[in-house]
VEXRO-588289 format. One record per residue: residue number from 1; residue in three letters; z, y, x of N, C-alpha, C, O in turn. Coordinates in Angstrom, 3 decimals. Layout:
+------+------+----------+----------+----------+----------+----------+----------+----------+----------+----------+----------+----------+----------+
: resi : resn :      n.Z :      n.Y :      n.X :     ca.Z :     ca.Y :     ca.X :      c.Z :      c.Y :      c.X :      o.Z :      o.Y :      o.X :
+------+------+----------+----------+----------+----------+----------+----------+----------+----------+----------+----------+----------+----------+
:  NUM :  ala :        Z :        Y :        X :        Z :        Y :        X :        Z :        Y :        X :        Z :        Y :        X :
...
+------+------+----------+----------+----------+----------+----------+----------+----------+----------+----------+----------+----------+----------+
end
This chain:
+------+------+----------+----------+----------+----------+----------+----------+----------+----------+----------+----------+----------+----------+
: resi : resn :      n.Z :      n.Y :      n.X :     ca.Z :     ca.Y :     ca.X :      c.Z :      c.Y :      c.X :      o.Z :      o.Y :      o.X :
+------+------+----------+----------+----------+----------+----------+----------+----------+----------+----------+----------+----------+----------+
:    1 :  unk :   -9.805 :   28.227 :   19.707 :   -9.742 :   29.392 :   21.096 :  -10.339 :   30.651 :   20.741 :   -9.974 :   31.565 :   21.480 :
:    2 :  unk :  -11.148 :   30.977 :   19.835 :  -11.838 :   32.292 :   19.254 :  -10.414 :   32.982 :   18.709 :  -10.062 :   34.055 :   19.199 :
:    3 :  unk :   -9.646 :   32.362 :   17.728 :   -8.889 :   32.942 :   17.157 :   -7.543 :   33.186 :   17.818 :   -6.844 :   34.073 :   17.328 :
:    4 :  unk :   -7.040 :   32.434 :   18.989 :   -6.309 :   32.923 :   19.984 :   -6.478 :   34.035 :   20.613 :   -5.686 :   34.976 :   20.550 :
:    5 :  unk :   -7.805 :   34.017 :   21.449 :   -8.267 :   35.127 :   22.247 :   -8.188 :   36.409 :   21.271 :   -7.444 :   37.355 :   21.530 :
:    6 :  unk :   -8.939 :   36.370 :   20.231 :   -9.140 :   37.265 :   19.112 :   -7.681 :   38.009 :   18.669 :   -7.564 :   39.218 :   18.470 :
:    7 :  unk :   -6.660 :   37.061 :   18.568 :   -5.760 :   37.323 :   18.063 :   -4.497 :   38.560 :   19.246 :   -3.890 :   39.591 :   18.958 :
:    8 :  unk :   -4.619 :   37.579 :   20.821 :   -4.275 :   38.398 :   21.759 :   -4.673 :   39.706 :   21.956 :   -3.923 :   40.631 :   22.269 :
:    9 :  unk :   -6.272 :   39.792 :   21.704 :   -6.919 :   41.171 :   22.250 :   -6.142 :   42.063 :   21.039 :   -5.367 :   42.951 :   21.395 :
:   10 :  unk :   -6.316 :   41.866 :   19.935 :   -6.140 :   42.764 :   19.355 :   -4.650 :   43.113 :   19.176 :   -4.204 :   44.245 :   18.990 :
:   11 :  unk :   -4.154 :   42.301 :   19.236 :   -2.722 :   42.493 :   19.138 :   -2.173 :   43.686 :   20.473 :   -1.501 :   44.651 :   20.109 :
:   12 :  unk :   -2.522 :   43.520 :   22.006 :   -2.841 :   44.021 :   22.748 :   -3.101 :   45.493 :   22.571 :   -2.401 :   46.432 :   22.952 :
:   13 :  unk :   -4.540 :   45.518 :   21.751 :   -5.192 :   46.904 :   21.664 :   -4.044 :   47.513 :   20.536 :   -4.066 :   48.743 :   20.581 :
:   14 :  unk :   -3.366 :   47.159 :   19.856 :   -2.549 :   47.574 :   18.558 :   -3.113 :   47.701 :   17.368 :   -2.445 :   48.205 :   16.465 :
:   15 :  unk :   -4.248 :   47.339 :   17.162 :   -5.203 :   47.321 :   15.828 :   -5.460 :   46.165 :   15.522 :   -6.634 :   45.797 :   15.552 :
:   16 :  unk :   -4.221 :   45.099 :   15.067 :   -4.516 :   44.131 :   14.359 :   -4.760 :   44.101 :   13.226 :   -4.138 :   44.558 :   12.267 :
:   17 :  unk :   -6.331 :   43.172 :   13.332 :   -7.186 :   43.078 :   12.096 :   -6.610 :   41.912 :   11.387 :   -6.155 :   40.904 :   11.928 :
:   18 :  unk :   -6.698 :   42.232 :    9.741 :   -6.308 :   41.261 :    8.892 :   -6.767 :   39.805 :    9.066 :   -6.038 :   38.839 :    9.297 :
:   19 :  unk :   -7.926 :   39.814 :    8.935 :   -8.573 :   38.584 :    9.100 :   -8.584 :   37.542 :   10.756 :   -8.837 :   36.344 :   10.878 :
:   20 :  unk :   -8.241 :   38.476 :   11.745 :   -8.076 :   37.620 :   12.963 :   -6.586 :   37.177 :   12.579 :   -6.388 :   35.973 :   12.417 :
:   21 :  unk :   -5.778 :   37.863 :   12.460 :   -4.538 :   37.578 :   11.974 :   -4.311 :   36.185 :   10.999 :   -3.506 :   35.285 :   11.240 :
:   22 :  unk :   -5.077 :   36.246 :   10.040 :   -5.116 :   34.957 :    8.952 :   -5.748 :   33.760 :    9.881 :   -5.321 :   32.609 :    9.965 :
:   23 :  unk :   -6.794 :   34.289 :   10.507 :   -7.111 :   32.971 :   11.238 :   -6.547 :   32.406 :   12.105 :   -6.685 :   31.217 :   12.392 :
:   24 :  unk :   -5.673 :   33.383 :   12.753 :   -4.480 :   32.774 :   13.657 :   -3.658 :   32.139 :   13.484 :   -3.173 :   31.342 :   14.287 :
:   25 :  unk :   -3.065 :   32.515 :   11.560 :   -2.073 :   32.051 :   10.997 :   -2.483 :   30.605 :   10.558 :   -1.836 :   29.568 :   10.700 :
:   26 :  unk :   -3.595 :   30.770 :   10.044 :   -4.499 :   29.381 :    9.494 :   -4.329 :   27.998 :   10.743 :   -4.035 :   26.827 :   10.504 :
:   27 :  unk :   -4.591 :   28.554 :   11.909 :   -4.679 :   27.964 :   13.010 :   -3.873 :   26.814 :   12.944 :   -4.206 :   25.631 :   12.862 :
:   28 :  unk :   -2.396 :   27.509 :   13.006 :   -0.992 :   27.089 :   13.394 :   -0.528 :   26.536 :   11.882 :    0.153 :   25.510 :   11.862 :
:   29 :  unk :   -0.911 :   27.248 :   10.485 :   -0.398 :   26.744 :    9.518 :   -0.969 :   25.538 :    8.669 :   -0.440 :   25.092 :    7.651 :
:   30 :  unk :   -2.018 :   25.127 :    9.196 :   -2.809 :   24.171 :    8.127 :   -2.556 :   22.662 :    8.913 :   -2.440 :   21.787 :    8.055 :
:   31 :  unk :   -2.465 :   22.237 :    9.998 :   -1.993 :   21.231 :   10.310 :   -0.390 :   21.048 :    9.884 :    0.068 :   19.918 :    9.716 :
:   32 :  unk :    0.298 :   22.053 :    9.749 :    1.778 :   21.725 :    9.124 :    1.728 :   21.857 :    7.604 :    2.807 :   21.684 :    7.036 :
:   33 :  unk :    0.655 :   22.137 :    6.838 :    0.429 :   22.191 :    5.678 :    0.039 :   20.575 :    5.061 :    0.308 :   20.079 :    3.967 :
:   34 :  unk :   -0.732 :   19.978 :    6.298 :   -1.500 :   18.638 :    5.771 :   -0.188 :   17.910 :    6.019 :    0.451 :   17.560 :    5.026 :
:   35 :  unk :    0.276 :   17.649 :    7.210 :    1.421 :   17.174 :    7.496 :    2.613 :   16.852 :    6.378 :    2.994 :   15.709 :    6.126 :
:   36 :  unk :    3.061 :   17.886 :    5.840 :    3.961 :   18.100 :    4.526 :    3.124 :   17.448 :    3.591 :    3.788 :   16.803 :    2.780 :
:   37 :  unk :    1.974 :   17.390 :    3.426 :    1.041 :   17.144 :    2.257 :    1.371 :   15.398 :    2.059 :    1.720 :   14.675 :    1.126 :
:   38 :  unk :    1.124 :   15.266 :    3.133 :    0.824 :   13.711 :    3.828 :    2.377 :   12.982 :    3.800 :    2.515 :   11.775 :    3.600 :
:   39 :  unk :    3.196 :   13.655 :    3.968 :    4.782 :   13.239 :    3.669 :    5.009 :   13.111 :    2.066 :    5.381 :   12.106 :    1.461 :
:   40 :  unk :    4.732 :   14.213 :    1.606 :    5.066 :   14.008 :    0.254 :    4.200 :   12.943 :   -0.292 :    4.727 :   12.054 :   -0.960 :
:   41 :  unk :    3.041 :   12.939 :   -0.097 :    2.674 :   11.733 :   -0.857 :    2.794 :   10.589 :   -0.679 :    2.354 :    9.737 :   -1.452 :
:   42 :  unk :    3.582 :   10.287 :    0.665 :    3.958 :    9.005 :    1.006 :    5.035 :    8.780 :    0.535 :    5.448 :    7.644 :    0.302 :
:   43 :  unk :    5.650 :    9.817 :    0.324 :    7.362 :    9.571 :   -0.778 :    7.271 :    9.152 :   -1.779 :    8.082 :    8.351 :   -2.244 :
:   44 :  unk :    6.206 :    9.604 :   -2.411 :    5.542 :    9.812 :   -3.940 :    5.276 :    8.335 :   -4.186 :    6.036 :    7.599 :   -4.815 :
:   45 :  unk :    3.771 :    7.862 :   -3.461 :    3.472 :    6.513 :   -3.648 :    3.805 :    5.721 :   -3.323 :    3.611 :    4.702 :   -3.986 :
:   46 :  unk :    4.830 :    5.628 :   -1.570 :    5.421 :    4.507 :   -1.567 :    6.268 :    3.464 :   -2.634 :    6.222 :    2.240 :   -2.752 :
:   47 :  unk :    7.235 :    4.741 :   -3.518 :    8.003 :    3.584 :   -4.404 :    7.243 :    3.476 :   -5.432 :    7.596 :    2.542 :   -6.152 :
:   48 :  unk :    6.062 :    4.221 :   -5.919 :    4.867 :    3.618 :   -6.890 :    4.662 :    2.631 :   -6.495 :    4.974 :    1.863 :   -7.406 :
:   49 :  unk :    4.291 :    2.034 :   -5.615 :    3.413 :    1.047 :   -5.153 :    4.649 :   -0.097 :   -5.105 :    4.346 :   -1.142 :   -5.680 :
:   50 :  unk :    5.906 :   -0.065 :   -4.547 :    6.730 :   -0.826 :   -4.457 :    7.075 :   -1.130 :   -6.023 :    7.741 :   -2.089 :   -6.411 :
:   51 :  unk :    6.642 :   -0.383 :   -6.632 :    7.183 :   -0.824 :   -8.175 :    6.072 :   -1.412 :   -8.805 :    6.381 :   -2.033 :   -9.822 :
:   52 :  unk :    4.640 :   -1.414 :   -8.467 :    3.674 :   -2.073 :   -9.366 :    3.695 :   -3.486 :   -8.101 :    3.155 :   -4.530 :   -8.467 :
:   53 :  unk :    4.152 :   -3.452 :   -7.060 :    3.850 :   -4.721 :   -6.306 :    4.994 :   -5.782 :   -7.158 :    4.663 :   -6.943 :   -7.398 :
:   54 :  unk :    6.186 :   -5.311 :   -7.522 :    7.080 :   -6.049 :   -8.652 :    6.205 :   -7.000 :   -9.672 :    6.379 :   -8.216 :   -9.751 :
:   55 :  unk :    5.410 :   -6.393 :  -10.305 :    4.690 :   -6.823 :  -11.081 :    3.430 :   -7.673 :  -11.279 :    2.800 :   -8.069 :  -12.260 :
:   56 :  unk :    3.295 :   -7.820 :   -9.647 :    2.011 :   -8.641 :   -9.210 :    0.805 :   -7.447 :   -9.207 :   -0.119 :   -7.940 :   -9.854 :
:   57 :  unk :    0.491 :   -6.344 :   -8.842 :   -0.188 :   -5.394 :   -8.395 :   -0.131 :   -5.328 :   -7.272 :   -0.886 :   -4.391 :   -7.017 :
:   58 :  unk :    0.415 :   -5.833 :   -5.998 :    0.550 :   -5.714 :   -4.667 :   -0.540 :   -6.303 :   -3.854 :   -1.281 :   -7.021 :   -4.525 :
:   59 :  unk :   -0.846 :   -6.206 :   -2.612 :   -1.435 :   -6.678 :   -2.055 :   -0.918 :   -8.015 :   -1.353 :    0.269 :   -8.020 :   -1.026 :
:   60 :  unk :   -1.600 :   -9.023 :   -1.117 :   -0.941 :  -10.531 :   -0.813 :   -1.891 :  -10.570 :    0.645 :   -3.111 :  -10.420 :    0.571 :
:   61 :  unk :   -1.222 :  -10.779 :    1.927 :   -1.713 :  -11.031 :    2.979 :   -1.203 :  -12.619 :    3.317 :   -0.017 :  -12.945 :    3.348 :
:   62 :  unk :   -2.169 :  -13.397 :    3.525 :   -1.425 :  -14.558 :    4.583 :   -2.582 :  -15.115 :    5.428 :   -3.783 :  -15.329 :    5.266 :
:   63 :  unk :   -1.476 :  -15.282 :    6.611 :   -2.373 :  -15.327 :    7.977 :   -2.343 :  -16.863 :    8.260 :   -1.449 :  -17.590 :    7.826 :
:   64 :  unk :   -3.379 :  -17.295 :    9.015 :   -3.360 :  -18.700 :    9.257 :   -2.630 :  -18.990 :   10.605 :   -2.495 :  -17.917 :   11.193 :
:   65 :  unk :   -2.184 :  -19.875 :   11.215 :   -2.043 :  -19.961 :   12.697 :   -2.952 :  -21.174 :   13.274 :   -2.328 :  -22.049 :   13.876 :
:   66 :  unk :   -3.999 :  -21.285 :   13.188 :   -4.547 :  -22.444 :   13.334 :   -5.078 :  -22.277 :   14.948 :   -5.676 :  -23.200 :   15.500 :
+------+------+----------+----------+----------+----------+----------+----------+----------+----------+----------+----------+----------+----------+
end
């Protein structure tokens, strides 16, 4: 909230501080960066897990219906 308010105030005053702009862009950019990193990690680790599961290193789950 501080970042958005400070960004809008400095934008309206015409003196955009680089620290405020960086904080505002980090507020928008960090969730996108973490989402991208999670997607890339999933794309790499899922085939690796499937490869290892073929050789018996996977998880086995048995559910009883008692």
